[in-house]
C-alpha positions as CSV (number, residue, x, y, z in Angstrom):
1,M,-5.9,153.2,-22.4
2,S,-9.1,154.3,-24.1
3,A,-12.5,154.1,-22.6
4,K,-13.2,150.8,-24.3
5,M,-13.0,147.7,-22.0
6,T,-9.4,146.4,-21.6
7,L,-8.5,142.9,-22.6
8,K,-7.8,142.2,-18.9
9,E,-11.3,143.2,-17.9
10,L,-12.8,141.2,-20.8
11,M,-11.0,138.0,-19.7
12,Q,-12.4,138.4,-16.2
13,K,-15.9,139.1,-17.6
14,E,-16.2,136.4,-20.2
15,G,-14.0,133.6,-18.8
16,M,-12.5,132.9,-22.2
17,V,-12.2,135.5,-24.9
18,V,-12.6,134.4,-28.5
19,A,-10.8,136.6,-31.0
20,P,-11.2,135.9,-34.8
21,G,-8.3,137.1,-36.9
22,C,-8.5,140.2,-39.1
23,Y,-6.0,141.9,-41.4
24,D,-7.5,145.4,-42.0
25,G,-10.1,147.8,-40.7
26,L,-13.0,146.4,-42.6
27,T,-12.4,142.8,-41.5
28,A,-12.0,144.0,-37.9
29,K,-15.4,145.8,-38.2
30,L,-17.0,142.6,-39.6
31,I,-15.8,140.7,-36.6
32,R,-17.1,143.3,-34.3
33,N,-20.4,143.5,-36.1
34,A,-20.8,139.7,-35.8
35,G,-20.8,140.2,-32.0
36,F,-17.2,139.3,-31.0
37,S,-15.8,141.3,-28.1
38,C,-12.2,141.2,-29.3
39,V,-10.3,141.0,-32.5
40,Y,-6.9,139.6,-33.3
41,M,-4.6,141.1,-35.9
42,S,-3.1,138.0,-37.5
43,G,0.5,138.4,-38.6
44,G,0.1,135.7,-41.3
45,S,-3.0,137.4,-42.6
46,T,-1.4,140.8,-42.5
47,S,1.6,139.5,-44.4
48,A,-0.7,138.0,-47.0
49,G,-2.6,141.3,-47.3
50,Y,0.7,142.9,-48.2
51,G,1.3,140.1,-50.8
52,Y,3.9,138.2,-48.8
53,P,4.0,134.8,-47.1
54,D,4.3,134.6,-43.3
55,F,8.1,134.4,-43.3
56,G,8.8,137.4,-41.1
57,L,9.1,139.8,-44.1
58,L,7.2,142.7,-42.7
59,T,8.9,145.3,-40.6
60,M,7.8,146.6,-37.2
61,S,6.6,149.9,-38.6
62,E,4.4,148.1,-41.2
63,M,2.9,145.8,-38.5
64,V,2.3,148.7,-36.1
65,E,0.7,150.9,-38.8
66,N,-1.7,148.1,-39.6
67,A,-2.5,147.4,-36.0
68,G,-3.2,151.1,-35.4
69,R,-5.7,151.2,-38.3
70,I,-7.4,148.2,-36.9
71,A,-7.5,149.7,-33.3
72,D,-9.0,152.9,-34.7
73,A,-11.7,150.9,-36.6
74,V,-13.3,149.1,-33.7
75,D,-14.4,149.8,-30.1
76,V,-13.2,146.5,-28.7
77,P,-9.7,145.3,-27.6
78,V,-7.2,144.4,-30.3
79,I,-4.6,141.7,-29.8
80,S,-1.7,141.9,-32.3
81,D,1.0,139.6,-33.5
82,A,4.4,141.3,-32.9
83,D,6.5,138.4,-34.3
84,T,9.9,138.2,-32.6
85,G,9.8,141.8,-31.4
86,Y,12.0,142.6,-34.4
87,G,15.4,142.2,-32.9
88,N,16.9,141.8,-29.4
89,E,15.6,143.1,-26.1
90,L,16.3,146.8,-27.1
91,N,14.2,146.3,-30.2
92,V,11.5,144.7,-28.1
93,Y,11.4,147.6,-25.8
94,R,10.7,150.0,-28.7
95,T,8.3,147.5,-30.3
96,V,6.1,147.4,-27.1
97,Q,6.0,151.2,-26.9
98,A,5.1,151.5,-30.6
99,F,2.2,149.0,-30.4
100,E,0.9,150.5,-27.1
101,K,0.9,153.9,-28.6
102,A,-1.0,152.6,-31.7
103,G,-3.9,151.7,-29.4
104,V,-3.8,147.9,-29.2
105,S,-4.5,146.1,-26.0
106,A,-2.0,143.2,-26.2
107,I,0.8,141.8,-28.3
108,H,2.5,138.5,-28.4
109,I,6.3,138.1,-28.9
110,E,7.9,134.7,-29.8
111,D,11.1,132.9,-29.2
112,Q,12.0,132.2,-32.8
113,V,15.0,133.6,-34.5
114,S,14.5,136.4,-37.0
115,P,13.2,136.1,-39.7
116,K,10.5,133.8,-38.2
117,R,8.1,131.3,-39.8
118,C,4.5,130.6,-39.3
119,G,4.1,128.5,-36.1
120,H,2.4,125.7,-38.1
121,L,5.3,125.4,-40.6
122,D,8.3,123.1,-40.2
123,D,12.0,124.1,-39.7
124,K,11.6,126.8,-37.1
125,E,14.7,128.0,-35.3
126,L,14.7,129.2,-31.7
127,I,16.6,131.7,-29.6
128,S,18.0,130.6,-26.2
129,R,15.9,130.6,-23.0
130,E,18.1,133.4,-21.7
131,D,17.5,135.6,-24.7
132,F,13.7,134.9,-24.5
133,A,13.7,135.9,-20.8
134,A,15.6,139.1,-21.6
135,K,13.0,140.0,-24.2
136,M,10.1,139.4,-21.8
137,R,11.8,141.5,-19.1
138,A,12.3,144.3,-21.6
139,A,8.7,144.0,-22.9
140,A,7.3,144.2,-19.3
141,D,9.5,147.2,-18.5
142,A,8.6,149.1,-21.7
143,R,4.9,149.4,-21.3
144,R,3.4,152.5,-19.9
145,S,0.2,150.8,-18.6
146,K,-0.3,147.6,-16.8
147,D,-3.5,147.2,-18.8
148,F,-1.4,146.6,-21.9
149,L,-0.7,142.8,-21.8
150,I,2.5,141.0,-22.8
151,I,1.8,137.6,-24.3
152,A,4.8,135.3,-24.4
153,R,4.7,132.9,-27.4
154,T,7.0,129.9,-27.4
155,D,7.4,127.8,-30.6
156,S,9.7,125.4,-28.8
157,R,7.3,122.4,-28.9
158,A,8.1,121.5,-32.4
159,R,11.9,121.5,-32.0
160,L,12.5,120.8,-28.3
161,G,9.4,119.0,-27.0
162,F,6.5,119.7,-24.8
163,E,8.4,119.8,-21.5
164,E,10.7,122.5,-22.8
165,A,7.8,124.5,-24.1
166,I,6.2,124.4,-20.6
167,A,9.5,125.4,-19.0
168,R,9.9,128.3,-21.3
169,S,6.3,129.3,-20.7
170,N,6.8,129.5,-17.0
171,M,10.1,131.2,-17.3
172,A,8.5,133.9,-19.5
173,L,5.8,134.5,-16.8
174,E,8.5,134.9,-14.2
175,A,10.3,137.4,-16.4
176,G,7.2,139.6,-16.6
177,A,4.8,138.2,-19.3
178,D,1.1,138.3,-18.5
179,V,-0.2,135.4,-20.7
180,V,1.4,132.4,-22.3
181,F,0.9,131.3,-25.9
182,L,2.3,127.8,-26.3
183,E,2.2,127.4,-30.0
184,A,1.2,124.2,-31.7
185,P,0.7,121.5,-29.0
186,Q,0.5,118.3,-31.0
187,T,-1.9,116.1,-29.1
188,L,-5.2,116.7,-27.4
189,D,-3.6,115.8,-24.0
190,E,-1.0,118.5,-24.6
191,V,-3.7,121.0,-25.4
192,K,-5.7,120.2,-22.3
193,N,-2.6,119.9,-20.0
194,T,-1.0,123.2,-21.0
195,P,-3.3,125.4,-18.7
196,K,-2.6,122.9,-15.8
197,L,1.1,123.1,-16.2
198,V,1.6,126.8,-17.0
199,R,1.5,129.0,-13.9
200,G,-0.6,131.8,-15.6
201,P,-3.3,132.5,-18.1
202,C,-3.0,130.7,-21.4
203,L,-3.9,131.5,-25.0
204,L,-4.9,128.8,-27.6
205,N,-4.2,129.2,-31.3
206,V,-6.9,127.5,-33.4
207,I,-5.7,126.8,-36.9
208,R,-7.8,124.5,-39.1
209,G,-5.5,122.0,-40.8
210,G,-2.6,123.0,-38.5
211,K,-0.5,120.9,-36.1
212,T,-2.8,121.3,-33.2
213,P,-5.8,118.9,-32.8
214,D,-9.3,120.3,-33.1
215,I,-10.9,121.3,-29.9
216,G,-14.3,123.0,-29.3
217,F,-14.2,126.4,-27.7
218,D,-16.4,125.3,-24.7
219,E,-14.0,122.4,-24.2
220,A,-11.0,124.8,-24.4
221,K,-12.6,127.1,-21.8
222,Q,-13.2,124.1,-19.5
223,A,-9.6,123.2,-19.9
224,G,-8.6,126.6,-18.5
225,Y,-7.7,128.7,-21.5
226,K,-8.4,132.5,-21.1
227,I,-8.0,133.5,-24.8
228,A,-8.6,131.6,-28.1
229,I,-7.5,133.3,-31.3
230,V,-8.7,132.1,-34.7
231,P,-6.2,133.7,-37.1
232,G,-7.1,132.2,-40.4
233,I,-10.9,132.1,-40.4
234,V,-11.4,135.4,-42.2
235,I,-8.6,135.3,-44.8
236,T,-9.1,131.7,-45.8
237,T,-12.8,132.4,-46.3
238,A,-11.9,135.6,-48.3
239,I,-9.4,133.8,-50.5
240,S,-11.7,130.9,-51.3
241,A,-14.7,133.2,-52.0
242,V,-12.7,135.6,-54.2
243,E,-11.0,132.8,-56.2
244,E,-14.5,131.2,-56.8
245,V,-16.1,134.4,-58.0
246,L,-13.1,135.3,-60.3
247,E,-13.1,131.8,-61.8
248,A,-16.9,132.3,-62.5
249,L,-16.2,135.7,-64.1
250,K,-13.4,134.3,-66.2
251,S,-15.4,131.3,-67.5
252,T,-18.7,133.1,-68.1
253,M,-17.6,136.7,-68.9
254,T,-20.7,137.9,-67.1
255,H,-21.0,139.3,-63.6
256,P,-21.5,136.2,-61.3
257,V,-24.4,136.0,-58.9
258,P,-22.7,136.8,-55.5
259,R,-23.2,134.5,-52.5
260,K,-24.9,137.4,-50.8
261,E,-26.4,140.4,-52.6
262,L,-24.6,143.5,-51.3
263,P,-25.5,146.8,-53.0
264,P,-23.0,149.6,-52.6
265,I,-24.8,151.1,-49.6
266,A,-24.6,147.8,-47.8
267,I,-20.9,147.7,-48.3
268,F,-20.5,151.2,-47.0
269,E,-22.7,150.5,-44.0
270,R,-20.4,147.7,-43.0
271,A,-17.5,150.2,-43.1
272,G,-19.3,152.6,-40.8
273,A,-21.5,154.7,-43.1
274,K,-24.2,155.1,-40.4
275,D,-21.7,156.8,-38.1
276,W,-20.4,159.1,-40.8
277,E,-23.7,160.0,-42.5
278,P,-25.0,162.4,-39.8
279,M,-21.7,164.4,-40.0
280,R,-22.7,165.5,-43.5
281,T,-24.9,168.2,-42.0
282,R,-23.8,168.4,-38.4
283,Y,-21.3,171.2,-39.0
284,R,-23.4,173.3,-41.3
285,G,-25.1,176.5,-40.0
């Protein structure tokens, strides 16, 4: 692991880590610049960035490459979506090693069949408990450092009910996972009871307009969650802002007044210009 604080250390320090979702190096930097101590590479946002819906259309290499760029861009831990692990337990083994080598701090692997669907869409299909356990054992065995965290995501709530989702969560922990991501609990009681029933750290996925009821982050922390990810906050804001300004450009045929004035240097500064500027003369005689 690099010198930056590990996610495991961050969870111990902060009580609950809040990680907004990014999809490239710039949005990762914006999250870090806003003062967040962890970033989340959203699979759905990454897919959208490639021009695809979140239907499991990206390959492992595409996801790992993007995760590596994000990890290089920021000095805080990166949690990455790793979908289904891109195959069976052998593929999961390779997936873990590829993401760890790319510099991320944690990945989550789910129990959907491949190709998967966004956790807040209907008609998801699941693999068996036994296959999920095999994937978790392979994932735990593949990592080179215990600081690299394996997050077990189960999408079974929607198809098999809350009790089965809890059972799969605890089974995944027994198989070697470090954190549980029970996707899309459907009532506030389910949200609050998950950390009580799961025998290990829990992650909460906060999706505005999704299947999970709204809950404040302080309330989630009190309920016992150790990580909260906010996957869509950046990309939904970006899409709405871009559509708005393009509509204004199209209708007026003049450059619209931006929500916030950002001259070129301000844009470059957000991408790290202040770190690069001194290097212009550093290596001259």
